[in-house]
Each structure stands twice: as structure tokens, then as C-alpha cells.
N, C-alpha and C positions, 0 to 999 in steps of 0.2 A: 920297220919301226924304231926310231932310236931312245931309248930308254935314259931319261934323267935323273940325277942325283936328287934327291927328297930335300923339300925345300926345309930351312931350319925356321922355326917359331920361336920367338923369342917373349916370355911373358915380363913385362915390366910392371914396378909398383907403382907408376903414373897409371898403367891399365887398367890394375885392380882397383884403385882409387877412384877412376871413372865409372868401372861397372857398379860398383857398389853404390855411387849417387845417385846413378842413372835408374839402378833398380830400386833406392830408397823414394825417389820423384815417384817412379811408377805406382810403386805400393801405395804413396800416400794419395793419389790422382784416384786408383782404385778403392780406396777407402771412402773416400769423399763424395766418389759416384753411387758407393753402396749406400752410405748415410740418406743422400739425396733421394737415392731410389725406397729407402723404407720411409723415408718422408711423403713421397709420392703415393706410395702404396696405401699408407696408414689413412690420407687426405682420401684417396679416392673410395677407398672400403666405408668410409664415415659418407661421402656423397651418397653411393651405392646403398648405402644401409638407410638413409634419409628417403631416397628413392623407393626403395622396397621391392621385393619380389628377387632379388639377386640369390637369394639362398634358394629358393625353390627351384631355378633352373639348373636343367644340367648342362655339362660343358658345352656338347653340341649346340643347345640352344641360345647360350653364351655369346657362340661364335656366330651363328646365324644371326644374332640380334646387332654383333658388332659391324660386321658388313654388310649389311642388312637384306639378308638372304630371307625372305618369307616365303615357303613351301606352302604352297596350295595346289593338292591333288585336284586333278579336272574329275567330274562326276561322269560316272559311267551311263548315261540316260541316254536315251534316242536322238532328243536335239543336240545333245554336245556331240554325239557320233556322227550324226547325218547333217547335223545342221536344222535351219527351219524348212522346210519341204513345205509348200503349198500348192495345193493343186488347185 
């Protein structure tokens, strides 16, 4: 296999300025998004507080409510095990 000489990379002043501007723009977007999330969380907690019952639920129950899962165990009675047998 042939080996080539390492490529020389040069960092120019324009490159650093562009990097700083992109970095500031991303930080400002992130900050705006976080502020919007904080406002959204406050509004949803007020709505949840008005509905009531959110504080007493466990994390698992809150997830089940959110996805619509309602676990109902089947009773272990004879009709449920064998069906309605009529002779």
C-alpha cells in the first residue's frame, strides 16, 4: 500500500469568524427553545393542576394515562377460565 504525505490544514481568520457566528446562532436558538419549553411546562402544569389528580399518580400511571393503556387483570373465576358451560 502506498503511503501519502499528510494533508496540511490551514485555519484562516474567516473560518474562525464563521464558526463563532454559527455557534452564537445555535446558542440563541437553543435558549429560545428552552424558554418556550419553560413556558409550555408552566402552562401544562396549570392545566394539569386545574384538572386535578396529577400529583397523586405515580410515573407509571402517568405514562399509562398518556398512552391510553388501562391494565385490567382478568379474574380467576370458573366462568372466565372455562367459559359459560351449560349442559
